[in-house]
C-alpha positions in Angstrom: 45.5 23.7 6.4 43.0 26.5 6.9 40.1 25.9 9.2 36.8 27.8 9.5 34.8 27.9 12.8 31.3 29.3 13.2 30.2 29.7 16.8 26.6 30.2 18.0 25.4 30.6 21.6 22.3 28.5 22.2 24.2 25.2 22.0 26.9 26.1 24.5 27.2 24.0 27.7 25.4 25.6 30.6 23.1 27.7 28.5 19.3 27.0 28.4 17.3 30.2 29.0 16.4 33.3 27.0 17.9 35.5 29.7 21.3 33.9 29.0 21.4 34.6 25.3 19.9 38.1 24.9 22.0 41.2 25.4 20.9 42.9 28.6 19.9 39.6 30.2 21.1 39.2 33.7 23.2 36.1 32.8 24.3 37.2 29.3 27.8 38.3 30.4 28.5 34.8 31.7 27.3 33.3 28.5 29.8 35.5 26.6 32.5 33.9 28.7 31.2 30.4 28.1 30.9 31.0 24.3 34.4 32.4 24.2 35.8 29.4 26.1 34.1 26.8 23.8 35.5 28.7 20.8 38.9 28.6 22.3 38.6 24.8 22.8 37.7 24.3 19.1 40.6 26.6 18.0 43.0 24.7 20.2 41.8 21.4 18.8 42.2 22.7 15.2 45.8 23.7 15.9 46.5 20.4 17.8 45.6 18.7 14.5 48.0 20.8 12.4 45.9 23.8 11.3 47.9 26.6 9.8 45.2 29.2 10.2 41.8 29.4 11.9 39.1 31.9 11.2 36.2 32.3 13.7 32.9 33.8 12.9 30.7 35.2 15.7 27.4 33.8 14.6 24.9 34.6 17.4 22.4 37.4 17.3 24.1 40.7 16.7 27.3 38.8 16.1 29.4 40.7 18.5 29.3 38.4 21.5 32.9 37.3 22.0 35.2 38.6 24.7 37.8 39.4 22.1 40.8 39.9 24.4 40.0 36.4 25.9 39.9 34.7 22.5 42.8 32.6 21.4 45.2 35.1 19.7 46.1 32.6 17.0 42.7 32.9 15.4 41.3 35.7 13.3 37.7 36.9 14.2 34.9 37.9 11.9 32.5 40.0 14.0 29.5 42.3 13.7 26.4 42.3 11.5 24.8 42.3 9.0 27.0 40.0 7.0 26.1 38.7 3.5 26.7 35.1 4.4 25.5 35.5 8.0 26.7 32.6 10.1 29.0 31.3 7.3 30.5 34.7 6.5 34.3 34.5 5.8 34.1 30.9 4.6 35.6 30.3 1.2 37.5 27.8 -0.9 40.7 28.2 1.1 39.2 26.3 4.0 39.7 22.6 4.3 36.9 22.0 6.8 34.1 23.9 8.7 33.5 23.4 12.4 30.1 24.5 13.9 30.2 25.1 17.6 27.3 25.9 20.0 24.7 25.0 17.4 21.0 24.1 18.1 18.0 22.3 16.6 15.8 23.8 14.0 12.5 25.7 14.7 9.5 23.4 15.0 11.6 20.5 16.5 12.6 19.5 20.0 15.8 21.1 21.4 17.2 23.8 23.7 16.2 27.2 22.3 15.4 25.5 19.0 14.9 27.9 16.0 16.0 28.6 12.5 17.7 32.0 12.1 14.9 33.8 14.0 12.7 33.1 16.9 10.0 35.0 14.9 9.8 32.0 12.5 7.9 29.0 13.9 9.8 26.9 11.4 11.8 27.2 8.1 11.6 24.8 5.3 13.9 24.3 2.3 12.5 22.3 -0.5 9.6 21.1 1.8 11.9 19.9 4.5 12.4 21.6 7.9 15.9 22.9 7.9 18.4 23.9 10.6 20.9 26.7 10.5 23.6 24.0 10.4 22.1 22.6 7.2 21.8 25.9 5.5 25.4 26.9 6.5 26.6 23.5 5.2 25.2 24.4 1.8 27.1 27.7 1.9 30.2 25.7 2.7 29.5 23.2 0.0 29.3 25.9 -2.6 33.0 26.5 -1.9 33.8 22.7 -1.8 34.1 22.7 2.0 32.8 19.9 4.2 31.4 20.1 7.7 33.7 18.2 10.1 32.3 19.1 13.5 29.0 20.0 15.1 28.7 20.7 18.9 25.5 21.5 20.9 22.7 19.5 22.5 21.7 16.0 21.8 19.1 17.0 19.2 21.4 19.0 16.8 24.1 16.4 17.2 21.8 13.6 16.2 20.6 15.6 13.2 24.2 16.3 12.2 25.1 12.6 12.3 22.2 11.9 9.9 22.9 14.6 7.3 26.7 15.2 7.4 28.6 12.1 6.4 31.7 11.5 8.5 30.9 14.4 10.9 32.3 14.4 14.5 29.8 15.6 17.1 30.3 16.8 20.7 27.1 16.6 22.7 27.6 19.0 25.6 24.0 18.9 27.0 20.7 17.0 26.7 17.6 18.9 25.9 15.0 18.6 28.7 12.7 21.2 27.2 12.8 24.4 25.1 14.5 26.3 28.0 15.8 23.4 30.1 18.9 21.2 29.7 21.0 18.6 31.5 24.5 20.0 30.8 28.1 18.9 31.2 30.3 21.1 33.4 31.8 23.8 31.1 35.4 22.5 31.6 34.3 19.0 30.7 32.4 20.4 27.6 35.5 22.4 26.5 37.7 19.3 26.9 35.3 17.3 24.8 35.1 20.0 22.1 38.9 20.3 21.9 39.2 16.5 21.4 36.4 16.5 18.8 37.9 19.4 16.9 41.2 17.7 16.7 39.5 14.6 15.3 37.4 16.6 12.8 40.4 18.5 11.4 42.4 15.3 11.2 39.5 13.7 9.3 39.2 16.7 6.8 40.9 15.0 3.8 38.4 12.2 3.9 35.3 14.3 4.1 33.0 15.5 1.3 30.7 18.5 1.1 27.0 18.0 1.3 25.3 17.8 -2.2 23.8 21.1 -3.5 20.1 20.9 -4.4 18.9 21.6 -7.9 16.2 24.0 -6.6 16.0 26.4 -3.7 12.4 26.9 -2.5 12.3 28.4 1.0 9.1 28.5 3.1 8.7 30.2 6.4 6.0 29.9 9.1 5.4 33.3 10.8 4.0 33.9 14.2 1.6 36.7 13.3 -0.3 37.3 10.0 1.1 40.8 9.6 4.6 39.5 9.3 3.5 37.0 6.6 1.7 39.9 4.8 4.9 42.0 4.7 7.0 39.0 3.7 4.8 38.2 0.7 5.6 41.6 -0.7 9.1 40.3 -1.7 9.1 39.9 -5.5 8.5 36.2 -6.3 7.1 35.4 -2.9 3.7 33.7 -2.5 1.5 33.7 0.5 0.5 30.1 1.1 -1.9 30.8 4.0 -2.4 33.3 6.8 1.0 32.5 8.4 3.0 30.9 5.6 5.1 32.5 2.8 7.1 30.6 0.1 9.6 31.8 -2.5 12.0 30.2 -5.0 15.4 31.8 -5.2 18.1 31.3 -7.8 21.2 30.8 -5.6 22.4 30.6 -2.0 23.4 34.2 -1.8 19.8 35.1 -2.6 18.6 32.5 -0.1 20.5 34.2 2.7 19.3 37.6 1.6 15.7 36.5 1.6 16.0 34.9 5.1 17.6 38.1 6.4 14.8 40.3 4.9 12.1 37.9 6.2 13.4 37.8 9.8 13.9 41.6 9.9 10.3 42.0 8.6 9.0 39.5 11.2 10.9 41.4 14.0 9.4 44.7 12.8 5.9 43.3 12.7 6.3 41.9 16.3 7.6 45.2 17.6 4.7 47.1 15.9 2.2 44.7 17.4 3.6 45.2 20.9 3.6 48.9 20.5 -0.1 48.8 19.6 -0.9 46.6 22.6 1.0 49.0 24.9 -1.2 51.9 23.8 -4.4 50.2 24.8 
């Protein structure tokens, strides 16, 4: 059995602040250790359940966060960015199940460091529903016939996963006390919980089914500044709904990921330009 694991950072036990998740932050190196350790817990759990191979995708930020020599050597690592399928890159029809570790709630909702693909989006909607990264990545998995078996993170993303992924196993490693505050398990307790949950999820894989694929893919983003929305509306087929909102229908999931990537890069550029102008005053 081949197992796919996507690992983000915001949902890791002990992590709650921006300083912890941004390269150059004082506490970022420790977050790399915590992220690597939770990945190892999921890898170990997958092999405990009889996995033949495990592929791990570094899915946070610049996607080169793992301490590679500390990662379980039985797993292969997909690292670096940009990647066409972003947080689900490397996932294909060979995999029996997908495990999402260190995930977080969507932008516009409660949860530790909640966002959807970019903190420059206030929220992201798919077919008029606010959508999390987990839900988008589950659609990419479903395109290959792969179900989601495990989601770990705070109480908000785990509750969401239990609503939308039938049969999913969750591991709640912390409770959201605010956007940058959490009540967290000790890392070793969290890692033990994740290993146990990953074992159960991989064991359950034969009984799981992928999420249904929607007939249409209409993505709508809320931007923080009007300039970002103005740039985003220049994408062919996009429509500016209001000063801060842009919507676009795409033909397939690959196009969806491409559009999200272009939009968050555009939003980041607009934010940097705005800061540069402010600094000149």
